[in-house]
C-alpha positions as CSV (number, residue, x, y, z in Angstrom):
1,X,150.0,258.4,164.7
2,X,148.1,255.8,166.6
3,X,148.9,254.8,170.1
4,X,149.7,251.1,170.3
5,X,148.9,249.0,173.2
6,X,151.6,246.8,174.5
7,X,151.7,244.0,177.1
8,X,154.7,242.5,178.9
9,X,155.4,239.0,177.9
10,X,157.1,236.5,180.1
11,X,159.5,234.6,178.0
12,X,161.0,231.4,179.2
13,X,164.5,231.9,180.5
14,X,167.6,230.1,179.3
15,X,171.3,230.6,179.7
16,X,171.1,233.4,177.1
17,X,168.0,235.0,178.5
18,X,167.6,238.8,179.0
19,X,168.0,240.3,182.4
20,X,165.0,240.0,184.7
21,X,164.0,243.6,184.4
22,X,163.8,243.4,180.5
23,X,160.4,243.1,178.9
24,X,159.3,242.1,175.5
25,X,156.4,244.2,174.2
26,X,153.8,242.5,172.0
27,X,151.6,244.7,169.9
28,X,148.1,243.6,170.6
29,X,146.3,245.8,168.1
30,X,147.3,247.7,165.0
31,X,144.8,249.9,163.2
32,X,144.1,248.8,159.7
33,X,145.3,252.1,158.2
34,X,148.7,251.6,159.8
35,X,149.3,248.2,158.2
36,X,151.9,248.3,155.5
37,X,150.6,247.6,152.0
38,X,152.5,246.5,148.9
39,X,152.3,248.7,145.8
40,X,149.4,247.9,143.5
41,X,151.9,246.6,140.9
42,X,152.7,243.6,143.3
43,X,149.0,242.6,143.7
44,X,147.8,243.5,140.3
45,X,150.8,244.0,138.0
46,X,150.2,245.9,134.8
47,X,149.6,243.7,131.8
48,X,152.3,243.9,129.1
49,X,152.2,244.4,125.3
50,X,154.9,242.9,123.1
51,X,156.0,244.8,120.0
52,X,157.5,242.4,117.5
53,X,159.4,242.9,114.3
54,X,161.3,240.2,112.3
55,X,163.0,239.4,109.0
56,X,160.9,237.5,106.5
57,X,161.2,233.7,107.0
58,X,162.2,233.6,110.7
59,X,161.1,230.5,112.6
60,X,158.8,230.1,115.5
61,X,161.8,229.0,117.6
62,X,163.6,232.3,116.8
63,X,160.5,234.3,117.9
64,X,160.1,232.2,121.0
65,X,163.7,232.6,122.0
66,X,163.8,236.3,121.5
67,X,160.5,236.9,123.3
68,X,161.6,234.8,126.3
69,X,165.0,236.6,126.4
70,X,163.2,240.0,126.4
71,X,160.7,239.0,129.1
72,X,163.5,237.8,131.4
73,X,161.8,237.2,134.8
74,X,158.4,238.4,133.6
75,X,156.0,235.5,133.0
76,X,154.5,235.2,129.6
77,X,151.1,235.2,131.3
78,X,151.4,238.9,131.9
79,X,151.5,239.5,128.1
80,X,148.0,240.4,126.9
81,X,148.7,241.3,123.3
82,X,151.3,241.2,120.5
83,X,151.7,244.0,118.0
84,X,153.5,244.6,114.7
85,X,153.5,246.6,111.6
86,X,150.6,245.9,109.3
87,X,153.1,244.8,106.6
88,X,154.4,242.0,108.9
89,X,151.1,240.8,110.2
90,X,151.0,237.8,107.9
91,X,154.4,236.5,108.9
92,X,154.0,232.8,109.7
93,X,156.2,232.8,112.7
94,X,154.4,235.7,114.3
95,X,151.0,234.1,113.6
96,X,152.3,230.8,115.0
97,X,153.6,232.5,118.2
98,X,150.3,234.2,118.8
99,X,148.3,231.0,118.1
100,X,150.5,228.9,120.4
101,X,150.0,231.4,123.3
102,X,146.4,232.4,122.5
103,X,147.4,236.0,122.1
104,X,145.8,238.5,119.8
105,X,148.0,240.1,117.1
106,X,147.4,243.8,116.5
107,X,148.7,245.3,113.2
108,X,149.4,249.0,113.0
109,X,149.7,251.3,110.0
110,X,152.9,253.0,109.1
111,X,151.5,256.4,109.9
112,X,150.6,255.4,113.5
113,X,154.0,253.7,114.0
114,X,155.9,256.7,112.8
115,X,153.9,259.0,115.0
116,X,155.2,257.2,118.1
117,X,158.9,257.8,117.7
118,X,161.7,255.6,118.8
119,X,163.7,255.5,122.1
120,X,166.5,253.3,120.8
121,X,167.1,255.1,117.6
122,X,165.9,254.6,114.1
123,X,166.3,251.2,112.3
124,X,167.9,251.6,108.9
125,X,166.4,248.3,107.7
126,X,162.9,249.2,108.8
127,X,163.1,252.6,107.2
128,X,164.5,251.3,103.9
129,X,162.0,248.5,103.6
130,X,158.8,249.9,105.2
131,X,159.3,253.6,105.6
132,X,159.1,253.5,109.4
133,X,161.7,254.5,112.0
134,X,161.2,251.2,113.8
135,X,158.7,248.4,114.5
136,X,158.9,246.8,117.9
137,X,159.1,249.8,120.2
138,X,156.3,251.9,118.7
139,X,154.1,248.9,118.2
140,X,154.5,247.9,121.8
141,X,153.5,251.3,123.0
142,X,150.6,251.6,120.5
143,X,149.2,248.2,121.7
144,X,149.6,249.3,125.4
145,X,147.6,252.4,124.6
146,X,150.6,254.7,125.0
147,X,151.9,253.0,128.1
148,X,155.7,253.2,128.8
149,X,158.3,250.9,127.5
150,X,159.6,248.7,130.2
151,X,162.0,246.9,127.9
152,X,163.5,248.7,124.9
153,X,164.4,246.9,121.7
154,X,166.1,243.6,121.9
155,X,167.3,242.2,118.6
156,X,168.3,238.6,118.3
157,X,168.6,236.3,115.3
158,X,166.4,238.3,113.0
159,X,163.7,239.1,115.6
160,X,163.2,242.4,117.5
161,X,161.1,242.6,120.7
162,X,160.1,245.6,122.9
163,X,157.8,245.5,125.9
164,X,155.4,248.2,127.1
165,X,153.2,248.2,130.2
166,X,149.5,249.1,130.0
167,X,148.6,252.0,132.4
168,X,146.9,250.8,135.6
169,X,143.3,250.1,135.1
170,X,142.2,252.9,137.4
171,X,144.2,255.4,135.5
172,X,143.0,254.1,132.1
173,X,139.4,254.3,133.4
174,X,139.9,257.9,134.5
175,X,141.4,258.8,131.2
176,X,138.5,257.2,129.3
177,X,135.9,259.0,131.5
178,X,137.7,262.3,131.0
179,X,137.6,261.9,127.2
180,X,134.0,260.8,127.1
181,X,131.6,263.3,125.6
182,X,129.2,264.9,128.1
């Protein structure tokens, strides 16, 4: 704990002034290490990855509406990538969404998607059509390099969206360094 210097302050008096023996102490110096700091996520929030699934033939408007509903208060500018199942990567509405927002679209193979598991439970439709337990949640996590889901599956009007956060850059750098051959 650091000792803080204080100096009496003579405040002007009014009808509601404090008694004459009261003093207001003003902190003249505060060590830099004692200053409060905001969490790193406030200054440098983790980027986000969107996992998207959809029925064939959905429109760009349907994708936009579902993405914005899933993002809520998060700005779209925090999204750094969009991911889907390789079998859905040519879907016109997904391609149009990525083009409109200058976002890369990553496509993942069924084997990779199935290896991730599902938090919200398996999708009967995704399993019947593509042989995967789900699309949006595992694709979001794969695109975020295994980062945690910050928004589980939201299904609206034929579109599913999940959001994962990338690990903080310092943690990702440490993991990369630890995995590098020596």
